[in-house]
C-alpha atoms as an extended CHARMM CRD file, in Angstrom:
* protein
*
       134  EXT
         1         1  UNK       CA             -9.8500000000       24.7070000000       -5.3810000000  PROA      1               0.0000000000
         2         2  UNK       CA             -8.6420000000       25.3950000000       -1.8310000000  PROA      2               0.0000000000
         3         3  UNK       CA            -10.7250000000       24.6600000000        1.2500000000  PROA      3               0.0000000000
         4         4  UNK       CA            -10.3360000000       26.4240000000        4.5500000000  PROA      4               0.0000000000
         5         5  UNK       CA             -7.9010000000       24.6160000000        6.7970000000  PROA      5               0.0000000000
         6         6  UNK       CA             -9.2020000000       23.3530000000       10.0850000000  PROA      6               0.0000000000
         7         7  UNK       CA             -7.8540000000       24.7090000000       13.3440000000  PROA      7               0.0000000000
         8         8  UNK       CA             -7.8530000000       21.1980000000       14.7770000000  PROA      8               0.0000000000
         9         9  UNK       CA             -4.4640000000       19.9790000000       15.9190000000  PROA      9               0.0000000000
        10        10  UNK       CA             -2.7430000000       17.2850000000       13.9240000000  PROA      10              0.0000000000
        11        11  UNK       CA             -1.1700000000       14.3330000000       15.6540000000  PROA      11              0.0000000000
        12        12  UNK       CA              2.4790000000       15.1090000000       16.3740000000  PROA      12              0.0000000000
        13        13  UNK       CA              3.6570000000       12.1300000000       14.2890000000  PROA      13              0.0000000000
        14        14  UNK       CA              1.5680000000       13.2910000000       11.3450000000  PROA      14              0.0000000000
        15        15  UNK       CA              2.8450000000       16.8470000000       11.6230000000  PROA      15              0.0000000000
        16        16  UNK       CA              6.4300000000       15.6560000000       11.0700000000  PROA      16              0.0000000000
        17        17  UNK       CA              5.4110000000       13.2680000000        8.2970000000  PROA      17              0.0000000000
        18        18  UNK       CA              5.3310000000       14.0420000000        4.6050000000  PROA      18              0.0000000000
        19        19  UNK       CA              1.7870000000       12.6020000000        4.3090000000  PROA      19              0.0000000000
        20        20  UNK       CA              2.8830000000        9.1960000000        3.0460000000  PROA      20              0.0000000000
        21        21  UNK       CA             -0.5490000000        7.7100000000        3.8400000000  PROA      21              0.0000000000
        22        22  UNK       CA             -2.1350000000       10.2600000000        1.4860000000  PROA      22              0.0000000000
        23        23  UNK       CA              0.0880000000        9.3390000000       -1.4400000000  PROA      23              0.0000000000
        24        24  UNK       CA             -0.9570000000        5.7790000000       -2.1720000000  PROA      24              0.0000000000
        25        25  UNK       CA             -3.9310000000        3.4180000000       -2.3260000000  PROA      25              0.0000000000
        26        26  UNK       CA             -3.7220000000       -0.2820000000       -1.4780000000  PROA      26              0.0000000000
        27        27  UNK       CA             -6.2450000000       -3.0290000000       -2.2200000000  PROA      27              0.0000000000
        28        28  UNK       CA             -6.0540000000       -6.6980000000       -1.3620000000  PROA      28              0.0000000000
        29        29  UNK       CA             -5.7300000000       -9.1370000000       -4.2420000000  PROA      29              0.0000000000
        30        30  UNK       CA             -5.9290000000      -12.9020000000       -4.5580000000  PROA      30              0.0000000000
        31        31  UNK       CA             -2.7380000000      -14.7650000000       -3.8390000000  PROA      31              0.0000000000
        32        32  UNK       CA             -1.4400000000      -16.2390000000       -7.0810000000  PROA      32              0.0000000000
        33        33  UNK       CA             -1.9290000000      -20.0000000000       -6.9130000000  PROA      33              0.0000000000
        34        34  UNK       CA             -0.3060000000      -21.1250000000      -10.1350000000  PROA      34              0.0000000000
        35        35  UNK       CA              2.1760000000      -19.8730000000      -12.6980000000  PROA      35              0.0000000000
        36        36  UNK       CA             -0.6050000000      -18.4640000000      -14.8960000000  PROA      36              0.0000000000
        37        37  UNK       CA             -1.7690000000      -16.2420000000      -12.0180000000  PROA      37              0.0000000000
        38        38  UNK       CA              1.6380000000      -14.5710000000      -11.9910000000  PROA      38              0.0000000000
        39        39  UNK       CA              0.9380000000      -13.2030000000      -15.4700000000  PROA      39              0.0000000000
        40        40  UNK       CA             -1.6000000000      -10.8430000000      -13.8830000000  PROA      40              0.0000000000
        41        41  UNK       CA              0.9380000000       -9.7620000000      -11.2540000000  PROA      41              0.0000000000
        42        42  UNK       CA              3.4390000000       -9.0810000000      -14.0310000000  PROA      42              0.0000000000
        43        43  UNK       CA              0.8350000000       -7.0090000000      -15.8470000000  PROA      43              0.0000000000
        44        44  UNK       CA              0.1560000000       -4.9610000000      -12.6970000000  PROA      44              0.0000000000
        45        45  UNK       CA              3.8000000000       -4.0400000000      -12.1250000000  PROA      45              0.0000000000
        46        46  UNK       CA              4.2980000000       -3.2340000000      -15.8000000000  PROA      46              0.0000000000
        47        47  UNK       CA              2.3180000000       -0.0470000000      -15.1240000000  PROA      47              0.0000000000
        48        48  UNK       CA              3.9740000000        3.1050000000      -13.8040000000  PROA      48              0.0000000000
        49        49  UNK       CA              3.5240000000        3.7910000000      -10.0970000000  PROA      49              0.0000000000
        50        50  UNK       CA              1.9790000000        0.3910000000       -9.4140000000  PROA      50              0.0000000000
        51        51  UNK       CA              3.5320000000       -2.1450000000       -7.0450000000  PROA      51              0.0000000000
        52        52  UNK       CA              2.4700000000       -5.4560000000       -5.5480000000  PROA      52              0.0000000000
        53        53  UNK       CA              3.5530000000       -6.5150000000       -2.0760000000  PROA      53              0.0000000000
        54        54  UNK       CA              3.1150000000       -9.4040000000        0.3220000000  PROA      54              0.0000000000
        55        55  UNK       CA              2.6760000000       -8.6620000000        4.0300000000  PROA      55              0.0000000000
        56        56  UNK       CA              3.9190000000      -10.7020000000        6.9820000000  PROA      56              0.0000000000
        57        57  UNK       CA              0.7370000000      -12.8460000000        6.8670000000  PROA      57              0.0000000000
        58        58  UNK       CA              1.4430000000      -13.6810000000        3.2190000000  PROA      58              0.0000000000
        59        59  UNK       CA             -1.5450000000      -11.6400000000        2.0410000000  PROA      59              0.0000000000
        60        60  UNK       CA             -1.0400000000       -9.9870000000       -1.3620000000  PROA      60              0.0000000000
        61        61  UNK       CA             -1.7990000000       -6.3240000000       -2.1210000000  PROA      61              0.0000000000
        62        62  UNK       CA             -1.8940000000       -4.0380000000       -5.1250000000  PROA      62              0.0000000000
        63        63  UNK       CA             -0.4690000000       -0.5730000000       -4.4410000000  PROA      63              0.0000000000
        64        64  UNK       CA             -1.0850000000        2.5360000000       -6.5340000000  PROA      64              0.0000000000
        65        65  UNK       CA              1.4030000000        5.3260000000       -5.8370000000  PROA      65              0.0000000000
        66        66  UNK       CA             -0.7850000000        8.3510000000       -6.4380000000  PROA      66              0.0000000000
        67        67  UNK       CA             -1.5550000000       11.3060000000       -4.1520000000  PROA      67              0.0000000000
        68        68  UNK       CA             -5.0190000000       12.1890000000       -2.9080000000  PROA      68              0.0000000000
        69        69  UNK       CA             -6.5300000000       15.1120000000       -4.7860000000  PROA      69              0.0000000000
        70        70  UNK       CA             -7.0780000000       16.8700000000       -1.4290000000  PROA      70              0.0000000000
        71        71  UNK       CA             -3.4170000000       16.7850000000       -0.4000000000  PROA      71              0.0000000000
        72        72  UNK       CA             -2.2630000000       20.4090000000       -0.2030000000  PROA      72              0.0000000000
        73        73  UNK       CA              1.1360000000       21.8710000000       -0.9720000000  PROA      73              0.0000000000
        74        74  UNK       CA              2.2070000000       21.6300000000        2.6880000000  PROA      74              0.0000000000
        75        75  UNK       CA              1.1920000000       17.9430000000        2.9300000000  PROA      75              0.0000000000
        76        76  UNK       CA             -1.9810000000       18.7480000000        4.8200000000  PROA      76              0.0000000000
        77        77  UNK       CA             -5.5340000000       17.9140000000        3.8420000000  PROA      77              0.0000000000
        78        78  UNK       CA             -7.2830000000       20.8610000000        2.2240000000  PROA      78              0.0000000000
        79        79  UNK       CA            -10.6070000000       19.1190000000        2.9000000000  PROA      79              0.0000000000
        80        80  UNK       CA             -9.8800000000       18.1650000000        6.5290000000  PROA      80              0.0000000000
        81        81  UNK       CA            -13.3070000000       18.9660000000        8.0020000000  PROA      81              0.0000000000
        82        82  UNK       CA            -15.0330000000       16.9710000000        5.2410000000  PROA      82              0.0000000000
        83        83  UNK       CA            -12.4610000000       14.2070000000        4.7960000000  PROA      83              0.0000000000
        84        84  UNK       CA            -13.5150000000       10.6450000000        4.0600000000  PROA      84              0.0000000000
        85        85  UNK       CA            -14.4440000000        8.2420000000        6.8420000000  PROA      85              0.0000000000
        86        86  UNK       CA            -11.3610000000        6.1160000000        6.1760000000  PROA      86              0.0000000000
        87        87  UNK       CA             -9.2110000000        9.2100000000        6.8000000000  PROA      87              0.0000000000
        88        88  UNK       CA            -11.0930000000       10.2200000000        9.9520000000  PROA      88              0.0000000000
        89        89  UNK       CA            -10.7460000000        6.7300000000       11.4300000000  PROA      89              0.0000000000
        90        90  UNK       CA             -7.0870000000        6.2940000000       10.5400000000  PROA      90              0.0000000000
        91        91  UNK       CA             -4.8900000000        6.1510000000       13.6390000000  PROA      91              0.0000000000
        92        92  UNK       CA             -1.3230000000        7.3660000000       13.3850000000  PROA      92              0.0000000000
        93        93  UNK       CA             -0.1350000000        4.5270000000       15.6680000000  PROA      93              0.0000000000
        94        94  UNK       CA             -1.2280000000        2.1630000000       12.8660000000  PROA      94              0.0000000000
        95        95  UNK       CA              0.9330000000        4.0360000000       10.3770000000  PROA      95              0.0000000000
        96        96  UNK       CA              3.2900000000        1.5950000000        8.6960000000  PROA      96              0.0000000000
        97        97  UNK       CA              5.8210000000        4.4070000000        8.3010000000  PROA      97              0.0000000000
        98        98  UNK       CA              6.1660000000        4.8880000000       12.0940000000  PROA      98              0.0000000000
        99        99  UNK       CA              6.5760000000        1.3140000000       13.2720000000  PROA      99              0.0000000000
       100       100  UNK       CA              8.5340000000       -1.8560000000       12.5280000000  PROA      100             0.0000000000
       101       101  UNK       CA              6.2850000000       -3.0200000000        9.6810000000  PROA      101             0.0000000000
       102       102  UNK       CA              8.1620000000       -4.8440000000        6.9450000000  PROA      102             0.0000000000
       103       103  UNK       CA              6.8110000000       -6.4200000000        3.7950000000  PROA      103             0.0000000000
       104       104  UNK       CA              7.8400000000      -10.0140000000        3.0510000000  PROA      104             0.0000000000
       105       105  UNK       CA              8.1360000000       -9.2570000000       -0.6620000000  PROA      105             0.0000000000
       106       106  UNK       CA              7.7860000000       -6.1300000000       -2.7690000000  PROA      106             0.0000000000
       107       107  UNK       CA              7.4440000000       -6.2270000000       -6.5450000000  PROA      107             0.0000000000
       108       108  UNK       CA              8.1170000000       -2.9740000000       -8.3680000000  PROA      108             0.0000000000
       109       109  UNK       CA              9.0940000000       -4.2940000000      -11.7660000000  PROA      109             0.0000000000
       110       110  UNK       CA              8.7940000000       -7.3680000000      -13.9530000000  PROA      110             0.0000000000
       111       111  UNK       CA             12.2330000000       -8.6160000000      -12.8950000000  PROA      111             0.0000000000
       112       112  UNK       CA             11.1200000000       -8.7150000000       -9.2330000000  PROA      112             0.0000000000
       113       113  UNK       CA              8.2880000000      -11.1090000000      -10.1190000000  PROA      113             0.0000000000
       114       114  UNK       CA             10.5130000000      -13.2810000000      -12.2830000000  PROA      114             0.0000000000
       115       115  UNK       CA             13.0640000000      -13.5170000000       -9.4570000000  PROA      115             0.0000000000
       116       116  UNK       CA             10.3050000000      -14.5170000000       -6.9970000000  PROA      116             0.0000000000
       117       117  UNK       CA              9.0890000000      -17.2240000000       -9.3930000000  PROA      117             0.0000000000
       118       118  UNK       CA             12.6340000000      -18.5900000000       -9.7750000000  PROA      118             0.0000000000
       119       119  UNK       CA             13.7310000000      -18.3520000000       -6.1420000000  PROA      119             0.0000000000
       120       120  UNK       CA             10.4980000000      -18.9690000000       -4.2340000000  PROA      120             0.0000000000
       121       121  UNK       CA              7.6570000000      -20.3800000000       -6.3480000000  PROA      121             0.0000000000
       122       122  UNK       CA              9.7200000000      -22.8700000000       -8.3970000000  PROA      122             0.0000000000
       123       123  UNK       CA             11.4200000000      -24.1310000000       -5.2290000000  PROA      123             0.0000000000
       124       124  UNK       CA              8.0730000000      -24.9350000000       -3.5740000000  PROA      124             0.0000000000
       125       125  UNK       CA              8.2920000000      -22.1260000000       -1.0060000000  PROA      125             0.0000000000
       126       126  UNK       CA              5.3170000000      -20.0670000000       -2.2370000000  PROA      126             0.0000000000
       127       127  UNK       CA              2.7980000000      -19.7540000000        0.6100000000  PROA      127             0.0000000000
       128       128  UNK       CA             -0.9380000000      -19.5300000000       -0.0070000000  PROA      128             0.0000000000
       129       129  UNK       CA             -2.6430000000      -18.3770000000        3.2020000000  PROA      129             0.0000000000
       130       130  UNK       CA             -5.6940000000      -20.2230000000        4.5200000000  PROA      130             0.0000000000
       131       131  UNK       CA             -8.9290000000      -18.4280000000        3.6820000000  PROA      131             0.0000000000
       132       132  UNK       CA             -9.7380000000      -18.4910000000        7.4320000000  PROA      132             0.0000000000
       133       133  UNK       CA             -6.5920000000      -16.5070000000        8.3330000000  PROA      133             0.0000000000
       134       134  UNK       CA             -7.9060000000      -13.1820000000        7.0020000000  PROA      134             0.0000000000
């Protein structure tokens, strides 16, 4: 089903982008606190197109690499005039693909988690953020 495209102008940064922000979903997850908690993280990354990452504040996130159903062939929203509130409020200057944002850790496969456990967790360098820091 195709919707009429809006005549509204897209932000210049978005126009040159390949709609990266429309191709994934991220939700915050609890920071693993013990070795048993890492079993859940391993389970997450054992699924196709699912990653876990840690941001620069040591907050943990679950990422699903899946495009929005309203993303058109030319990487533009085919439901622009009726897009979700989260899309309407999104500011391109916040786009992690157009700034210096870097993740502390990214886990794409089981081996990435096992390496983190060996090189960070087992050496006592695993950081659990204060609940107040969010």
